[in-house]
N, C-alpha and C positions, 0 to 999 in steps of 0.2 A: 761050826762056822766060827770064824775068827772074832767077829765083833758082836755076835749074838743079837743082831738087829732084826726085828720083826718085819714081815711084809704082808700085803694084802693081795690075794690072787684074784685076777679078773679074766673074763673070757675075751676081752678086747674085741667083741663082736662088731662086725661092720655090716651085718645083715641079720634080720630077726631070727632066722633059723639057727644061728650060732649063739644066741643069748644063753648063758648058763652052761655052755660047753667049755669045760676047763681042761679037756684032755691034753691039749698042747702045752699049756702052762704047767700042769701037774707032771707031764712027761719030762719036761726040762728040769723041774725041781728034783724028780726022782733020779735023773741022770747024774746030778751033782750031789746026791745024798743030802739034800736040804732037810734040816730037822723040821718035822711036822709041828713041834711046839712053837716054832717061829712064824707059822702061818696064822696071822691074827684072825682071819675069818674062816678057820677050819671048821668051826661050828658056832652056833649062836652064843653059847656061854663064853667061849674064848673071845669073841668079838665084843660082847658087852663088857667083859673084864678089861679089855684093851681100851675101850672108849671111856671107861670110868676112871682110869688112872693116868691117861695121857694128858699132857699139858696142851692147852690150845695154842695154835701157832699165831693166831690173831683173833681179834674180837670184831664182829660186825657191828656197825652203828648205822641205823636207819634214820637219819635226820636228827634234829634236836628237839 
């Protein structure tokens, strides 16, 4: 991949029966030979590492 940018895969379920069904997303990624190392939620360890090193986009503030 040109930019080596990581992604997070989702089932994009619109009905409860499809929750966790990643077949469509993984099929598309396989078609384009997307590198597994760039799927940030490929397993728990990879996701935890991604979350530990990423910079927050913004900070929530709940009142003063």
